[in-house]
C-alpha positions in Angstrom: 79.6 121.7 54.5 82.7 121.5 56.6 81.9 124.8 58.3 78.4 123.6 59.2 79.8 120.3 60.6 82.2 122.3 62.8 79.4 124.6 64.0 77.3 121.6 64.8 80.1 119.9 66.6 80.8 123.1 68.6 77.1 123.4 69.5 77.1 119.8 70.6 80.1 120.4 72.8 78.5 123.5 74.3 75.3 121.6 74.9 77.1 118.7 76.6 79.1 121.1 78.8 75.8 122.8 79.8 74.2 119.5 80.7 77.2 118.5 82.8 77.3 121.8 84.6 73.6 121.8 85.3 73.7 118.2 86.5 76.7 119.0 88.8 74.8 121.9 90.3 71.6 119.9 90.7 73.6 117.3 92.8 73.6 119.4 95.9 74.8 118.4 99.4 72.8 115.5 101.0 74.3 116.2 104.4 71.8 116.7 107.3 71.8 119.9 109.3 71.2 118.9 112.9 71.7 120.6 116.3 74.8 119.6 118.3 74.3 116.8 120.8 73.9 117.9 124.5 77.1 117.9 126.4 77.6 115.1 129.0 80.2 114.7 131.6 82.2 111.5 131.5 84.9 110.1 133.7 87.6 109.7 131.1 90.1 108.2 133.5 87.6 105.4 134.6 86.5 104.6 131.0 90.1 104.6 129.8 91.3 102.3 132.6 88.3 100.0 131.9 89.3 99.6 128.2 92.9 99.1 129.2 91.8 96.4 131.7 89.7 94.8 129.0 92.7 94.5 126.6 94.6 92.5 129.2 92.2 89.5 128.8 93.5 87.2 126.1 90.1 86.5 124.7 91.4 84.8 121.5 88.8 82.7 119.7 89.8 79.3 118.2 88.0 77.9 115.2 88.5 74.3 116.2 88.5 74.5 120.0 85.5 76.2 121.6 86.9 76.3 125.1 90.5 77.3 124.2 90.2 80.6 126.1 87.5 79.7 128.5 89.2 81.0 131.6 90.0 84.3 129.9 86.4 84.8 128.8 85.0 84.0 132.3 87.4 86.4 133.9 86.5 89.1 131.4 82.8 88.6 132.2 83.5 89.1 135.9 85.6 92.2 135.1 82.7 93.7 133.2 80.3 93.0 136.1 82.6 94.8 138.5 83.2 97.8 136.2 79.5 98.3 135.2 77.4 97.6 138.3 74.3 99.6 137.2 74.2 97.8 133.8 74.3 94.4 135.5 71.7 95.4 138.1 69.3 96.9 135.6 69.7 94.8 132.4 69.1 91.1 132.2 72.3 89.2 131.3 72.4 85.8 129.6 75.4 83.7 128.6 74.8 82.1 125.2 77.1 79.2 124.2 78.8 79.8 127.6 80.8 82.8 126.5 78.7 85.1 124.3 76.7 87.7 126.2 73.1 88.9 125.6 71.9 91.9 127.6 68.3 92.9 127.6 67.2 96.4 128.6 63.4 96.3 128.7 61.7 99.3 127.1 58.7 101.2 128.3 56.7 100.6 125.1 56.3 97.0 124.2 54.6 97.8 120.9 57.8 99.1 119.5 60.3 96.8 117.8 63.5 96.4 119.8 67.0 97.4 118.5 70.4 95.7 118.9 73.8 97.1 119.5 76.6 94.7 118.8 80.3 94.3 119.6 82.5 91.2 120.0 84.7 90.1 122.9 87.2 88.0 121.0 90.4 89.3 119.3 92.8 88.0 116.7 96.2 86.6 117.9 99.4 88.5 117.4 101.3 87.2 114.4 104.2 85.1 115.5 107.5 86.9 115.0 106.0 90.4 115.2 106.0 90.8 118.9 109.2 92.8 119.0 107.6 95.4 116.6 105.0 96.4 119.1 105.7 99.7 120.9 103.8 98.3 123.9 103.1 94.7 124.9 99.9 93.8 123.0 98.2 92.4 126.1 99.5 94.8 128.7 96.7 97.3 128.3 99.1 100.3 128.4 97.8 103.9 128.4 100.5 106.1 127.0 100.8 109.2 124.9 97.0 109.7 124.8 96.3 106.2 123.5 95.2 102.9 124.8 97.5 100.3 123.3 96.9 96.6 122.7 95.1 93.9 120.8 91.4 94.7 120.9 91.8 98.4 121.8 90.3 99.1 118.4 88.8 95.8 117.3 86.5 95.5 119.1 86.6 96.0 122.8 86.4 99.8 122.4 82.9 99.5 121.1 81.9 97.0 123.8 83.2 99.1 126.6 81.7 102.3 125.1 78.3 100.7 124.8 78.3 99.6 128.4 79.7 102.9 129.6 77.0 104.8 127.7 74.3 102.7 129.2 75.8 103.0 132.7 75.7 106.8 132.2 72.1 106.7 130.9 71.0 104.6 133.9 72.7 107.1 136.2 70.7 109.9 134.5 67.5 108.1 135.1 66.9 107.4 131.5 64.7 104.5 130.3 64.4 103.5 126.6 61.1 103.4 124.8 61.9 100.3 122.9 63.8 97.3 124.3 67.5 97.4 123.6 69.6 94.3 123.2 73.4 94.2 123.6 75.0 91.3 121.7 78.6 90.6 122.5 79.8 87.5 120.6 82.8 85.5 121.5 84.0 84.1 118.1 83.4 86.8 115.6 87.0 86.5 114.3 86.4 82.9 113.4 82.9 83.1 111.9 80.5 83.8 114.8 78.8 80.4 114.4 79.0 79.5 118.1 78.2 83.0 119.3 76.2 85.5 117.3 74.4 82.8 115.3 73.3 81.1 118.5 72.1 84.4 119.9 69.9 84.9 116.8 68.4 81.4 117.3 67.5 82.3 120.9 65.8 85.6 119.7 64.0 83.7 116.9 62.6 81.2 119.5 61.3 84.2 121.4 59.6 85.7 118.3 61.9 88.8 118.3 62.0 91.0 115.2 64.5 93.9 115.4 63.9 97.4 114.1 67.6 97.7 113.4 71.0 96.4 114.2 74.3 98.4 114.5 77.6 96.5 114.6 81.2 97.3 114.1 82.1 98.2 110.6 83.2 101.3 108.6 84.9 104.2 110.2 85.4 108.0 110.3 88.3 108.3 107.9 90.5 111.4 107.4 92.7 111.6 104.3 91.6 108.2 103.1 88.9 109.1 100.6 90.6 110.7 97.5 89.4 114.2 96.6 87.9 115.2 99.9 89.6 117.0 102.7 86.8 116.6 105.3 86.4 113.6 107.6 84.1 110.9 106.0 81.9 108.6 108.0 80.8 105.7 106.0 77.9 103.7 107.3 78.0 100.1 106.0 74.7 99.2 104.5 75.8 95.8 103.2 78.8 93.5 103.5 80.6 91.4 101.0 80.1 87.7 100.7 82.9 85.2 101.4 84.2 82.2 99.5 87.5 80.3 99.6 88.1 77.8 96.8 90.7 75.1 96.9 92.3 74.1 93.6 94.0 70.7 93.3 96.1 69.9 90.3 97.2 66.3 89.6 100.1 65.2 87.4 102.5 62.3 87.0 105.2 62.5 89.7 108.8 61.8 88.6 112.5 62.7 88.9 113.4 66.3 88.5 116.1 65.4 86.0 113.4 64.6 83.4 110.7 67.3 83.7 107.8 67.5 81.3 107.5 71.0 79.8 104.5 72.8 81.4 102.7 69.6 82.4 103.8 69.3 86.0 101.4 70.0 88.9 103.3 73.1 89.9 103.4 74.5 86.3 99.6 73.8 85.9 98.8 75.5 89.2 101.0 78.5 88.4 99.3 79.0 85.1 95.8 78.8 86.7 96.7 81.1 89.5 98.2 83.6 87.1 95.1 83.6 85.0 92.8 84.0 88.0 94.9 87.0 89.3 95.1 88.7 85.9 91.6 88.1 84.7 89.5 89.0 87.7 85.7 89.4 87.8 84.7 92.7 86.4 84.4 95.9 88.4 81.5 98.3 88.0 80.2 101.5 89.6 76.8 100.3 90.6 74.8 99.5 93.8 76.4 100.6 97.0 79.5 102.0 95.3 77.5 104.2 93.1 75.3 105.5 96.0 78.4 106.2 98.1 80.2 108.2 95.4 77.1 110.1 94.4 76.5 111.1 98.1 80.1 112.2 98.5 80.4 114.0 95.1 78.8 117.3 96.2 81.3 117.6 99.0 84.2 117.6 96.6 85.6 120.3 94.4 86.9 120.7 90.9 86.7 118.0 88.3 86.3 115.3 90.8 82.9 116.7 91.8 82.0 117.1 88.1 83.0 113.5 87.2 81.3 111.9 90.2 78.1 113.9 89.7 78.0 112.8 86.0 78.8 109.1 86.2 76.5 108.5 83.2 79.3 110.2 81.1 82.5 109.8 83.1 81.9 106.3 84.7 84.6 104.5 82.6 87.3 107.1 83.4 86.3 107.2 87.1 86.3 103.5 87.4 89.8 103.1 85.9 91.1 105.5 88.5 89.3 103.9 91.4 90.6 100.4 90.4 94.2 101.6 90.9 93.7 101.9 94.7 93.1 98.7 96.7 90.5 100.2 99.0 88.3 101.7 96.3 88.8 98.7 93.9 87.5 96.4 96.6 84.2 98.4 96.8 83.5 97.9 93.1 84.3 94.2 92.4 84.4 90.7 93.8 88.1 90.6 94.7 90.5 87.7 94.1 93.2 86.9 96.6 95.7 84.1 96.2 96.3 83.1 99.8 97.7 79.5 100.1 99.9 77.3 97.9 101.3 73.8 98.8 103.3 71.5 96.5 106.3 69.3 96.6 108.3 67.6 99.4 111.8 67.3 98.0 114.0 69.3 95.7 114.7 66.5 93.2 111.1 65.1 92.9 108.4 66.4 90.7 105.2 66.4 92.9 102.1 64.5 91.8 99.8 67.2 93.3 99.7 70.9 93.9 97.1 72.6 96.1 96.2 76.3 96.3 93.5 78.3 98.0 92.0 81.4 96.5 89.8 83.7 98.6 87.0 85.8 97.0 85.0 88.6 98.7 81.8 88.9 96.8 80.0 92.2 96.0 76.2 92.3 96.3 74.9 91.0 93.0 77.5 88.2 92.6 76.9 84.7 94.0 79.0 81.8 95.1 77.8 79.7 92.2 78.9 82.5 89.8 82.3 82.7 91.3 82.8 78.9 91.1 82.0 79.0 87.4 84.5 81.8 87.0 87.2 79.7 88.7 86.4 76.7 86.6 86.6 78.7 83.4 89.9 80.3 84.3 91.6 77.2 85.7 90.6 75.0 82.8 90.7 71.2 82.7 92.7 69.0 85.1 91.6 70.7 88.3 89.5 69.5 91.2 87.7 72.5 92.8 86.3 72.5 96.4 84.4 75.3 98.1 85.8 75.4 101.6 83.5 75.7 104.7 82.6 79.1 106.0 81.4 80.7 102.8 78.5 83.2 102.7 76.6 85.0 100.1 76.8 88.8 100.1 74.3 90.4 102.5 71.2 92.2 101.5 71.5 96.0 101.1 69.9 97.9 104.0 68.0 101.0 102.9 69.3 104.5 103.4 65.8 106.0 103.1 64.8 104.6 106.5 64.4 106.1 110.0 67.1 103.8 111.4 69.8 105.0 108.8 68.6 108.5 109.4 69.1 108.0 113.2 72.7 106.9 112.8 73.3 109.7 110.3 71.8 112.4 112.7 73.9 111.0 115.6 77.1 111.3 113.6 76.3 114.8 112.4 75.4 115.9 115.9 78.7 114.8 117.4 81.2 115.2 114.5 80.5 118.6 113.0 81.6 118.9 109.4 81.9 115.2 108.9 80.5 113.9 105.6 78.1 110.9 106.1 77.6 108.5 103.3 76.6 104.8 102.8 79.4 102.3 102.2 80.2 98.7 101.6 81.8 96.6 104.4 84.5 94.6 102.7 85.1 92.3 105.7 82.7 90.0 107.5 80.9 90.9 110.8 78.7 89.1 113.2 75.8 91.2 112.1 75.3 89.1 108.9 73.8 86.4 111.1 70.9 88.8 112.0 69.4 88.9 108.5 66.6 86.6 109.5 65.3 88.9 112.2 66.1 92.4 110.8 66.0 94.1 107.4 68.0 97.1 108.7 71.5 96.1 109.5 74.2 98.8 109.7 77.9 98.4 110.2 79.6 101.5 111.6 82.1 102.4 114.4 82.8 106.1 115.1 86.5 105.3 115.3 88.7 107.9 113.7 91.3 106.6 111.3 94.0 108.2 109.1 95.9 106.3 106.3 98.7 105.4 108.7 96.2 103.9 111.1 94.7 101.3 108.8 97.6 98.8 109.0 97.0 98.7 112.8 93.7 96.8 112.2 94.5 93.2 112.9 98.1 94.4 112.7 100.9 95.7 114.8 100.6 98.5 117.4 96.8 98.5 117.5 95.5 101.4 119.6 92.8 104.0 120.0 93.1 107.5 121.3 91.5 108.3 124.7 89.8 111.3 123.1 88.2 109.1 120.4 87.2 106.6 123.1 85.1 109.3 124.8 83.6 110.1 121.4 82.5 106.5 121.1 80.7 106.7 124.5 79.0 109.9 123.5 78.0 108.3 120.2 76.2 105.4 121.8 74.7 107.7 124.5 73.3 110.0 121.8 72.1 107.1 119.6 70.1 105.5 122.4 68.7 108.8 123.5 67.6 109.8 120.0 66.1 106.3 119.3 63.6 107.0 122.0 62.5 110.3 120.5 60.1 110.7 117.6 62.0 110.7 114.3 62.0 114.0 112.4 59.9 114.4 109.3 61.8 113.5 106.1 
């Protein structure tokens, strides 16, 4: 009997191994084979100088004061008109909400849905006290060591300048697009886009515009960031996470610090609630965008990582535990919890009557703001007043990967960045493109900016920069994207 049981167990193990091996082999590469993009001649010095000049304008958006940087935006617009004369002579330019720009390049076939290329003019401020850590002044627009340095060089004036430079080049070549192309350059993306991108959408809605697709800033071409793969990986954001900040208010009886009540003070109550929210976060799962991303990347890996990701039906729990250990991959799988603000007390010998805290959540598609509020209520317990702060948003819809527009972006990347693995991904931050959901079902978030692990802290951080070589790649990307968009898409 024991021998038969052992033989049966061995047979089961062999069968399982065979199924895993066959399934791994069946998951072949999904990477497109496309011809290289035609070479174009660009004036690197002129384009580099233009981005450097753009960085010098302190176009910092202010959530509370719409006109805080009015003069800087106006001067920036004049600078763009001077640097891109053909664009301004050929395309229609409109100022929306005074500072956002909407360009319209009329296509030759009015029956085709138009497309929109997006970037934003505004930048985040430099964190006070960090100025001395910058290698170059953040608003000097210095070109040094093969890089353009400064705030906005990466986020997001490089995309803005590259789009204009690509169209300037195309106009010079005598090119005309088949479908109308909109350029949307918001001025308050960093503080919600409600005065800029949202108002542009309202204008387009009034004109009856429905867009074929939208491409905005987003995920990058990373090198050495994705574990288990040694090739560059270009992730195209097909969705972005939702946003919700919840303020918690705990009330207690104030008193003298010489007679504290054990565990019943406002600070103690708040500390317990925050600890529970941080320890007992919403569950992670390998589903939706995360699952599609890893299944697309799996065939490009080697060894056990390829086996595991090609057989998530078996290895999902183990893979998930590993991915949860790294902040970047953990954020793709769950609605994240971040304790961001705490206020309590005024004097060292007085027990405060109130404590306030703010917790920020980034919601994965499938979660809702109502669900997160219930989660906070259950973890905080009684005695708390909860308030959802303004500016929240549900997760975006998921744009399809089996679509001509996703295929267009995919082919553009593969034609310009040989050997780069292309896969769908989830944008964990917020972009202006989320406002375009009413007028397009195909919204993609991707910037062909190259980034290594050491570069990621530069985003909204110190020593922001982009290499001049990569800047030329951005121009070529938009040039090729627009050119391919006017051609017939290949058969699936």
